C-alpha positions as CSV (number, residue, x, y, z in Angstrom):
1,M,-52.7,-4.4,135.7
2,S,-49.5,-3.8,137.6
3,K,-46.6,-6.2,137.0
4,D,-46.4,-6.7,140.8
5,Y,-50.1,-7.8,141.0
6,G,-50.2,-11.2,142.7
7,K,-46.8,-10.8,144.2
8,L,-47.5,-8.2,146.9
9,R,-48.2,-9.6,150.4
10,K,-51.3,-8.6,152.3
11,K,-52.3,-9.2,155.9
12,I,-55.6,-10.8,156.7
13,I,-56.8,-10.1,160.3
14,F,-60.0,-11.0,162.2
15,Y,-60.9,-11.3,165.8
16,D,-62.3,-14.3,167.8
17,T,-62.6,-15.3,171.4
18,D,-59.6,-16.3,173.5
19,K,-61.2,-19.7,174.0
20,R,-61.6,-20.4,170.3
21,Y,-58.1,-19.1,169.6
22,A,-56.6,-21.5,172.3
23,D,-58.7,-24.4,170.9
24,L,-57.5,-23.6,167.4
25,K,-53.8,-23.5,168.5
26,I,-54.2,-26.8,170.3
27,R,-55.8,-28.5,167.3
28,L,-53.2,-27.1,164.9
29,E,-50.4,-28.3,167.2
30,H,-52.0,-31.7,167.4
31,D,-52.2,-31.9,163.6
32,G,-48.7,-30.4,163.1
33,I,-49.9,-27.5,161.0
34,S,-48.9,-23.9,161.4
35,Q,-51.6,-21.2,161.7
36,A,-50.4,-19.6,158.5
37,A,-50.4,-22.9,156.6
38,F,-53.9,-23.7,157.9
39,F,-55.4,-20.4,156.8
40,R,-53.5,-20.3,153.5
41,G,-54.7,-23.8,152.8
42,I,-58.3,-23.0,153.6
43,V,-58.2,-19.8,151.5
44,S,-56.6,-21.8,148.6
45,G,-59.2,-24.5,148.8
46,Y,-62.0,-21.8,148.7
47,L,-60.4,-19.9,145.8
48,L,-59.7,-23.1,143.8
49,Q,-63.3,-24.2,144.4
50,D,-62.2,-27.4,146.2
51,E,-65.4,-29.6,146.5
52,N,-64.7,-30.4,150.2
53,V,-64.3,-26.8,151.1
54,L,-67.3,-25.7,149.0
55,E,-69.5,-28.4,150.6
56,Y,-68.7,-26.9,154.0
57,I,-69.3,-23.3,152.7
58,D,-72.7,-24.5,151.5
59,K,-73.5,-25.8,155.0
60,L,-72.3,-22.5,156.4
61,K,-74.6,-20.5,154.1
62,A,-77.5,-22.8,154.8
63,S,-77.1,-22.4,158.5
64,K,-78.3,-18.8,158.2
65,K,-75.4,-17.7,160.3
66,V,-73.7,-16.5,157.1
67,G,-75.1,-15.1,153.9
68,N,-78.8,-14.7,153.0
69,R,-79.3,-17.5,150.4
70,N,-81.9,-20.2,150.7
71,K,-81.2,-23.9,149.9
72,K,-82.5,-23.6,146.4
73,E,-80.2,-20.7,145.6
74,I,-77.2,-22.5,147.1
75,K,-78.0,-25.5,144.9
76,Q,-78.3,-23.4,141.8
77,E,-75.0,-21.6,142.6
78,R,-73.3,-25.0,143.1
79,E,-74.6,-26.2,139.7
80,L,-73.2,-23.1,138.1
81,V,-69.8,-23.6,139.7
82,N,-69.7,-27.2,138.6
83,S,-70.8,-26.2,135.1
84,G,-68.0,-23.6,135.0
85,K,-65.5,-26.2,136.1
86,E,-66.6,-28.6,133.3
87,T,-66.3,-25.8,130.8
88,M,-62.8,-24.9,132.0
89,Q,-61.7,-28.5,131.7
90,K,-63.1,-28.7,128.2
91,L,-61.3,-25.6,127.2
92,A,-58.1,-26.6,129.0
93,L,-56.8,-23.0,129.1
94,S,-53.7,-22.2,131.1
95,E,-53.6,-19.3,133.6
96,E,-51.5,-17.3,131.2
97,E,-54.1,-17.8,128.4
98,I,-56.9,-16.8,130.7
99,E,-54.9,-13.6,131.7
100,D,-54.3,-12.8,128.0
101,I,-58.1,-13.1,127.4
102,F,-58.8,-10.7,130.2
103,D,-56.1,-8.3,128.9
104,L,-57.8,-8.3,125.5
105,L,-61.2,-7.7,127.0
106,E,-59.8,-4.8,129.1
107,K,-58.2,-3.3,126.0
108,Q,-61.5,-3.6,124.1
109,G,-63.4,-2.0,126.9
110,S,-61.0,1.0,127.1
111,G,-61.3,1.6,123.3
112,I,-57.6,0.8,122.5
């Protein structure tokens, strides 16, 4: 893994209607949040498996507008995520320790 991994900046772009864009800008202005802070915050919540964000993601999946999972699959997935969180808390590994484990696994996989 490159020493710069996680430090390089990437641009995320998507398109929506002019009405929704204007509505978003108005809501963000009302709440005093920049567009960048909003999207970074939502992405962070999703990646960190924040319960509130995941609850909304589950609703989104169940609405059949996104994804192709049924309610039972969504529930099973949520249980796996919660189980994984509990295991992580029990192990109390730091990010550096987790990275070291992945580095070891990568070395074993490459035969080094």
